[in-house]
N, C-alpha and C positions, 0 to 999 in steps of 0.2 A: 504494500500500500504506500502510495506517495503522499507526502504531507506538505503543507505550506510552512512558512517560517514560524507560524504560531501553533504548529502541531496539529492542524486540522486536515483531515483526509481530503484529497483531491481526486475527482473521478477522471483520470487520464492514465493511460498506460505508458505515456511518453515522459521520460525524465527531462528531456530537453524542453518539451512544452511546459512542464511544471516549473522549470527554472526560469523560462521567459515570463511566465505568469507571475511568479514571486517577484521578479525584477520589476514588472509593471506595477504591482501593488505597492512595492516599496517606493517607487518613483511617485506614485500618487500620494502616498502618506508623507513623503518628504517634499512635496510640491516641486518635483523636478520634471523637466521636459523629457520626453522619450517614452512615456508610458504607452502611447498609442502604438509606437513601433514594437515595443515589447509584447503587447497583447496580440498584435498582428503576427508576430513571429511565433507565438504560442499556437495561434490558430493554424498557421501554416504547418506546424509540426503535428497537430491533432485537430482537424476541422470539426470534430464532434465535441470538443472541450467547451462545455457550456459556460464555465466560469470565465474563460478567456473572452468569450463573446460579450458577456455582461460587463466585464472590465472595459472592453473597447467601447461599448455603448455609453458608459459613464464618461469617458473622455470626450466622446462626441457631444454629450449633453453639456459638459462644462464649456465647450467651445461653441455652444449654441447652434450645433448642427442637428437640429431636431429630427428631421426625417431619417437621417442616418442612425441617430441614437435609438429611435423607436424601432427601426428595422433590425438593428443588432439585438435589441432587447427581445423582440419577437423570436428571433433565431435562438437566443439563449433559452427562452421559455420552452421552445419545441425540444431542444436537446436536453433540457433538465429532466425529462422523463426517465433518463438513464442515470441521473445523478443521485446523490444522497439526499436525505431529508434536509440536512443543514444547507446544502448547496441550493436546493429548490427554494427554501425560505429566503436565502441570501439573494437569489436572482429575483424573486418576487418583490422584495423590498427595494432593490435597485431599480427594477422596472417601474415601480410605483413612483419613485422620485422622478424618473425620466418622463413619466406621464403626468407630472404636476399634481400628483395625489399626495400632498405633503402630510396631511393628517393621518391618512392610512399608513404611509411609510413610517411615520414616527411611532405610531402605536405598534406596528409590526416589529420595528427595530427594537423597541424597549422589551417586548416579549421575547424576541429572538435572543437577545443578550442574556436573559436569565438562563437560557439553555446552553448558549455558546458565547460566553463572555469574551473569548479570545478571537472572535470574528472582528478583527480590527477595522476592516473596511466599513462594516455596518456601524460600529461604534463611531467611526469618523464622520458618518453622515449627520450625527446628532450634535457634533462639536463644532468649534470654530465660529468665526464672526459671520460666516455665510451658511452655517449649519441649520439643520431643521429646528433646533431649539431657538436659535437667534432669530430666525425668520418666522417663528410661530405666532408672533404678536403678544407673547407672554411678557408680563412686566418682570417676572422672576427668572428669566432665562439664564442670567449669569449664575445665580445660585443653583438652579437646576442642573446646569452643566457641571459645576463643581461637585455637586452631590453624586452625579452619575460617575464621574471620574474616580471619586473616592470609593465608591461602591466596588469598582473593579480594579483598584490599585494592586491588591494582592495577586490578582490573576496575571498582571503584566510585569510586576517587579521593576527591574531596571531596563526595560525596553526603551530604546532611544525615541521611538515615536510617541509612546504613551507618556513618558516623562515630559515631553514638550507640551502636550495638551493638558496634562495635569497642572503643570506650572502656569501655563497661560490662563487656565480656568481660575486658578487662585488669584492671579494678578487682576483679571477682570472682575472678580468678586470682591476685590478690595484688599486682599492680603498680599501686597506687592512684595514685601521682603521675602516671605516664604515662596511666593510664586517665582520670583527671580532665581532663587537658589535652586529650586527644582528644575526650572527651565535650563539653567546653566549646566546642571548634571546631564540632562538629555543632550544638550548641545555638544558637550565634551565627548560624548559617545559617537557622534556623527556630525562633525562641524559643517559638512557640505549640505546638511539638511536645511533647506530654505525655511521650512516651517519653524525650526528651532531658532534660526536667525530672526525670523519675524517675531517670535515670542520674546526673545531677548530685547528686540527693539521696542516692543510694547512695554516691557518692564522698565526700561530706561526712560521711556516717555512718561510713564506714570510716576516715576521718581523725580521727574524734572531735571534729569541729568543730561543736558544737551551736549556737553563736551564729550562725555563718554559715549553717548549715542552717535555722535559724529565720528569719533575715532573707530567705533565698532563697525558701523555701516560703510565708512570710507575704506576700510580694509576688506570687509566681506564682499562687497559688490564687485570690485574688479577681480578678486581672486576666484569668483564663481560666475564670471561673465557668461551669459547665454546658457546657463544650466537650468534655470528655474523659471516657472511661470509666475513667480512672485517677485521677479527682479524689478519690474516697474513699480510695484507696490512698496518694496523696500526703498527704492529711490524716492518715492513719495514721502516716506518717513523721514528721509534725510532732508527733503525740502521743507518739511514742517519745522525742523530745527532752525533752518535759515529764517523762516518767517517769525518764529519765536524770538530770534535774535535781531529782528528788524532789517534783515537783508533780503528784500523782495527780489532784487535783481538776481542774486545767487539762486534763489528758489526757482525763478523762471528759467534760468540756465539749466537746472536739473530737469525741469519739465521738458525743455526742448531736446535735451540729449537722451532722456530715458523714459519719459512718461507719455508724451503726446501720441495720439492714436496711430499715426502712419507707421505701418510695418511692424507693429508689436505682436509677438507670438504668444499673447497672454489671453486668458478667458475674457470675453467681452464685458462681463459685469465688472471685473476688476478695472479694465481700461476705462470704461465709462464713468464709474464712480470716482476713480482716482483723478481723472482729468477734470471732471466737473467740479469736484470738491476743492482741488488745489487752485484752480482758476478763481473760484469764488473767494477762497481765503486770500488770494493775492489782491482781489478787488477790495476786500475789507481792509487790507493793509495799505490801501491807497495806490496800488499799482494801476497805471493807465495804459492804454494802447493794447488791450487784450482782445480787441474785437476779432482779429483774424484767427486767434486761437479758439475763441468761442464758436466761430463759424465751423471750424474743423470738427469740434466736438459735437456740435449740433448735427452735422452731416453723418457722423459716426452713429449717433443715437438714432437718427431716422432710419439707418440701415439695420440696426440690431434691436432696437426697442421702439418700433413704430407705434405700438399700442400699449395701453396699460396692461400690466400682468405681473411682472416682477416688481413688488412694491419698493424695494430698495433702489431699483433703477428709476422708478417713477418719482420718488422724492428728489433724486438727483436731476431728473428731467426738468423739474421745476426750476432748478438753478440755471440750467442751460437756456430754457425758454425765456426766463425772466431777463437773463443777461443779453439775449439776442433780440429783445423787444418783439418777441414772437407771440402771436395769438394762440400758439399751440398749447400754452399752459392751460388756458380755460378748457380747451378740448380734452386735454389729459385729465384734468380735475373732474370733468363730467364723466369720463370713462371710469375713473376711480369711484365716483359716486355710485355708478351702476354696479360695479363689482362689490362695493360695500353693501348695497341693497340686496345683492344675491348671496351675501355671506362669504365672499371670496377675497376680501381685503383684510389680511391677517391683523394689521395694527389698528384697524377700524378707522374712525373719523379723524384720529390724530394725524394720520399721514396726509389726509386732505387738508387739514388745518395748516400743516407746515407749508404746503404749496401756496395757500392763500397768504400766509404771512410773508413768504418770500416775494410774492407778487407785490404786496404792499411796500415792502422794503425797496424793491427795485424801482417802484414808481416814485420813490422819495417820500412816501407817506409814512414816516417813521412812527408817528403816534399810533396809527392803525396797526402797523407791524407789531408794536409793543403789546397792544390790546389782544391781538390774535395769538401771538407766540407765548405770552406770559403763562397762560394756563396749560400750555402744551409742554413746558419744560420738564415737568415730572413724568410726562408720557413719552419722552424721547426714546427711552429704552425699548419701547415696543417695535420700533422700526428695525431693530437688530443692528448688525455691524458691531464695531468695537467702541469703547469709550472715545478713542482718538477720532474715529470717524464721526460719531454723533456730536462731538464738540463743535462742529461747524455751525449747527443750529443754535447752540448756546452762544457762540461768538456773534452770530447775526443778531440775536436778541440783545446782547450787551451793547453792540454798536448802535442798534436802533434806539435803545434807551438813552445812550449818550447823545445821539444826534437829536433826539426828541426832548432833551432837557429833563429826562426822567432817570437820572443817575441812581437815585435811591432805589428804584425798582431793580436795578442790576446789581446793587451792592451785595445783597445776600448771596446771590449765585457766585459772584466773583470771590467773595470771602470763602465760600465752600470749596471752590477750586483751589484757592491759595492754601487752604488748610490741608488739602490732599497732596499738593506738591508745589514747589517754588516755580514761579513763572514771571519772567521779566515783563511780558506783555500784559498779564493779568494785574501785575502791580501797577503798571502805567494806567490801565483802565480803572483800577481802584482809586487812584489819585484823581483821575478825571471825574469819577462819580462823586467823590467826596466834595468836590468844588461846586457841585450843582445844588 
């Protein structure tokens, strides 16, 4: 019997197919490029290997190749008749994700893990800033993710992938010191693991350690050039440090070299959200002349996210539409209203409210932006993503307050952020708020 790296049996008679499959899974877990080729190689060695087909389907899905993803998932389901019960459940969970049945996939994954806790790919679906928990609309997804990791910590021990996500989950749940320590243990076991580099970057961000963050990312990125589909997002983290330090020109330089949409081999959701959010942050920092960049991002979004559906893309679409003075924002908000009425908008009306607040801010009606965004600040967590990603809307609210002469409204939020970590920019905003 052939087993995967976690000791789970694989239904294939080919050692080579299994080895390619294990490599593909590891590349997925480490956010490394090349998983598609590894799964294709496994299929070439054993065309009936159902797990390799569903692995390939998952890569198609991440790249928003929907038709190809569904076709591969259908093939995997057909071949699963000869597979083990564990593999059949694994395939069904993955297929449900591909078919946008998130609630079904989440419930099935939770049950599956009680039987097969070391099915790492299934566990990975629930974790991360873009995982099923994060995008569920739950306000407690940070705590739920940590609880899940702690439940299965004994099953994974010192596994490099698991330590990365256990540490990141601690960091996002507020235990940054312990989170960083666990993450660095995982990173030391596999430094090329982009997921671990990402988790370290988040820990440094949450500790407000810009100098160490810059040193870490400036070393990791060139050493691992073109290896990971998180490369652009890690460059985004580096650009955030420049913005924090008041160097918008340096941040834009990173955007031009590493983040802008043209020719990036990264998942579209990463590209769209990174580009839109960084340009918006640059605008908040006072950077002008961004119109050509916004037009490029708008064209990219029109190609990959033409209609409401992925709510994290939708709330970033609001930034793009508002910055390009496009009437597309109202159309997107109407589509989101319809999805909400049909029970298909996970964060609920808060996601729509964020779009309306952004529209008011872009129109220069800062008082209205404050009124719309103020009650939504406690609801931000429902859109998912990470603390670092969600801070964009906090930043917008703070700047709206300052421009509307409502500094007192922003003071409590700024104080909470400064209590969590040092920030030169938040300190500057705090001083501005105190003068109003």
